[in-house]
C-alpha positions in Angstrom: 21.1 -82.4 134.4 23.1 -79.8 136.1 24.6 -80.6 139.5 22.5 -78.0 141.2 19.3 -79.4 139.9 20.4 -83.0 140.9 21.1 -81.9 144.4 17.9 -79.8 144.7 15.9 -82.9 143.5 17.7 -84.9 146.2 16.8 -82.6 148.9 13.1 -82.8 148.0 13.4 -86.7 147.8 14.6 -86.7 151.4 12.1 -84.1 152.8 9.0 -85.7 151.3 9.3 -89.4 152.7 10.1 -88.0 156.1 6.7 -86.2 156.1 8.6 -83.0 156.7 7.4 -79.6 155.3 10.8 -78.0 154.7 14.3 -77.5 155.9 16.1 -75.1 158.3 19.7 -74.1 157.5 22.3 -72.3 159.7 23.5 -69.4 157.6 27.0 -68.4 158.7 27.9 -66.0 155.7 30.3 -68.8 154.4 30.2 -70.5 150.9 28.8 -73.9 152.3 25.9 -72.5 154.1 25.1 -70.2 151.2 25.1 -73.1 148.7 23.0 -75.3 150.8 20.4 -72.5 151.5 20.1 -71.7 147.8 19.8 -75.3 146.8 17.1 -75.8 149.4 15.3 -72.8 148.2 15.4 -74.2 144.6 14.0 -77.5 145.9 11.3 -76.3 148.4 10.5 -72.7 147.6 9.2 -70.8 150.6 9.5 -73.9 152.9 13.1 -72.9 153.8 14.3 -71.1 156.9 17.8 -69.6 157.3 18.9 -69.1 160.9 21.5 -66.5 161.6 23.0 -67.3 165.0 25.8 -64.9 166.0 27.9 -65.9 169.0 30.5 -63.2 169.4 31.6 -63.5 165.7 32.2 -60.8 163.2 29.5 -58.5 162.0 30.7 -59.2 158.5 29.5 -62.8 158.8 25.9 -61.6 159.4 26.0 -59.2 156.5 27.2 -61.8 154.1 24.6 -64.2 155.3 21.9 -61.5 154.8 23.4 -60.7 151.3 22.7 -64.2 150.2 19.2 -64.3 151.9 18.1 -61.1 150.2 19.4 -62.1 146.8 17.7 -65.4 146.8 14.6 -64.2 148.8 15.2 -66.7 151.8 13.4 -66.1 155.0 15.6 -65.7 157.9 15.5 -65.4 161.7 18.3 -64.0 163.7 19.0 -65.4 167.2 21.7 -64.0 169.1 23.5 -66.8 171.1 26.2 -64.6 172.7 24.6 -64.1 176.1 23.5 -67.7 176.4 27.1 -68.8 175.6 28.6 -66.5 178.2 26.0 -67.5 180.9 26.6 -71.3 180.2 30.4 -70.8 180.4 29.8 -69.1 183.9 28.0 -72.4 185.0 30.8 -74.7 183.8 34.3 -75.5 185.0 37.0 -73.5 183.1 37.7 -75.2 180.0 40.4 -75.2 177.3 40.2 -73.3 174.0 38.6 -76.1 171.9 36.2 -77.1 174.7 35.0 -73.5 174.8 35.0 -73.0 171.1 33.0 -76.2 170.4 30.1 -74.9 172.6 29.2 -72.4 169.9 28.3 -74.9 167.2 26.6 -77.1 169.7 24.4 -74.1 170.9 23.6 -73.5 167.2 22.7 -77.2 166.7 20.2 -77.0 169.6 18.7 -73.9 168.1 18.4 -75.4 164.6 16.6 -78.6 166.0 14.2 -76.4 168.1 13.0 -74.6 165.0 13.1 -77.9 163.0 10.8 -79.5 165.6 8.5 -76.4 165.8 8.1 -76.2 162.0 8.3 -79.9 161.1 11.3 -79.2 159.1 14.6 -81.2 158.6 17.9 -79.8 159.4 20.2 -79.4 156.4 23.8 -79.5 157.3 26.4 -77.6 155.5 29.5 -79.9 155.7 31.4 -80.9 152.5 33.4 -83.9 151.8 36.8 -82.3 152.4 35.8 -81.4 155.9 33.9 -84.7 156.6 37.1 -86.8 155.6 39.2 -84.7 158.1 36.6 -84.8 160.9 36.7 -81.0 160.6 33.4 -80.4 162.3 32.0 -80.5 165.9 30.4 -83.7 166.9 26.8 -83.0 167.8 27.4 -79.4 166.7 27.7 -78.5 163.0 27.9 -82.3 162.4 24.4 -82.7 163.7 22.0 -82.7 160.8 19.4 -84.7 159.1 20.7 -84.3 155.5 24.1 -83.3 154.1 23.5 -82.0 150.5 27.3 -81.3 150.1 28.6 -84.3 151.8 30.0 -85.9 148.7 31.4 -82.6 147.2 35.0 -81.5 147.7 35.5 -77.9 148.6 36.7 -77.1 145.0 33.4 -78.6 143.8 31.5 -76.4 146.1 33.0 -73.3 144.7 32.2 -74.4 141.2 28.7 -75.0 142.2 28.4 -71.7 144.0 29.4 -70.0 140.8 26.8 -72.0 138.9 24.1 -70.9 141.4 25.1 -67.2 141.1 26.3 -66.9 144.7 28.1 -63.4 145.1 31.8 -63.5 144.4 32.4 -62.0 147.8 31.1 -65.2 149.4 33.0 -67.5 147.1 36.3 -65.8 147.7 35.9 -65.6 151.5 38.7 -67.1 153.5 36.9 -70.2 155.0 36.4 -69.9 158.8 34.2 -71.7 161.3 34.5 -68.4 163.4 35.3 -70.2 166.5 37.7 -67.5 167.7 39.3 -64.3 166.4 41.6 -64.9 163.4 40.6 -68.7 163.2 40.7 -70.1 159.7 39.9 -73.6 158.5 43.1 -74.2 156.7 45.1 -72.7 159.6 43.5 -75.0 162.0 43.6 -78.1 159.8 47.3 -77.3 158.8 46.6 -77.9 155.1 45.1 -75.9 152.3 41.8 -77.1 150.7 43.6 -77.4 147.4 46.1 -79.8 148.9 43.5 -81.7 150.8 41.2 -82.1 147.7 44.2 -83.4 145.6 45.0 -85.9 148.4 41.4 -87.1 148.6 41.3 -87.5 144.9 44.5 -89.6 145.1 43.0 -91.8 147.9 40.0 -92.5 145.5 42.5 -93.9 142.9 42.7 -90.9 140.5 46.4 -90.3 141.4 46.8 -86.6 140.8 50.4 -85.2 140.7 52.2 -83.0 143.1 51.1 -84.5 146.3 53.4 -84.1 149.4 53.9 -87.6 151.1 54.1 -85.7 154.5 50.7 -84.1 153.9 49.2 -87.4 152.5 50.4 -89.2 155.6 48.9 -86.4 157.8 45.5 -86.7 156.2 45.6 -90.5 156.7 46.4 -90.1 160.3 43.7 -87.4 161.0 41.1 -89.8 159.2 42.1 -92.6 161.6 41.8 -90.6 164.8 38.5 -88.9 163.7 36.8 -91.9 162.4 34.4 -91.9 165.4 33.0 -88.6 164.2 31.8 -90.2 161.0 30.0 -93.1 162.7 27.0 -93.5 164.8 27.9 -94.3 168.4 29.8 -97.5 168.8 27.7 -100.2 170.5 29.1 -103.1 172.5 27.8 -106.4 171.2 26.8 -109.0 173.8 28.5 -112.2 173.1 26.2 -115.3 173.2 
């Protein structure tokens, strides 16, 4: 069975027991959201909604999201969050760059769950294994989801899967970016390329690939430790009896 078929079946297996009727996906124009949306479409047909939620980002992001939606006949809604974002910032104390940037994915999470509740859908997250290992997601933002179809796939595997699904090469070859601020890229913010990161994760799992920088390996290990709370449910104090 092809990987695309296996994951599509898995999506259906998660939706049915939850008595849900479909899934909602945030479509950013990037490869991960494109792959999740197409897999969900294969699994659930018309019961998939792609939300396009611009918040001061590039118009090219919207165009790329629509390119995928039109090619695979995925229904979309567009909800512009820029004005809400600006108004919320006016009510808050002045924050730093990261605090302000993380409001964007958290507003998108609120919007995704609004439509999920309204339609009795689940929220399909778009995070992949490479990003989860690094904690490279916003807690209760893009990390907020009911299912993570790509959560056990490295970024390199997502690219292979995208080609298998027929995702446009323009999307596959895009420079990965969360669009948190102008010029922001995933690799620049993490300080490591996905190719390096995937080799290190593979080494951690015992496959020992060659050509790994010890400094980069140690960096990934350190980031994994400090971001551990992002991959766990909230810590609960246990009363001693």
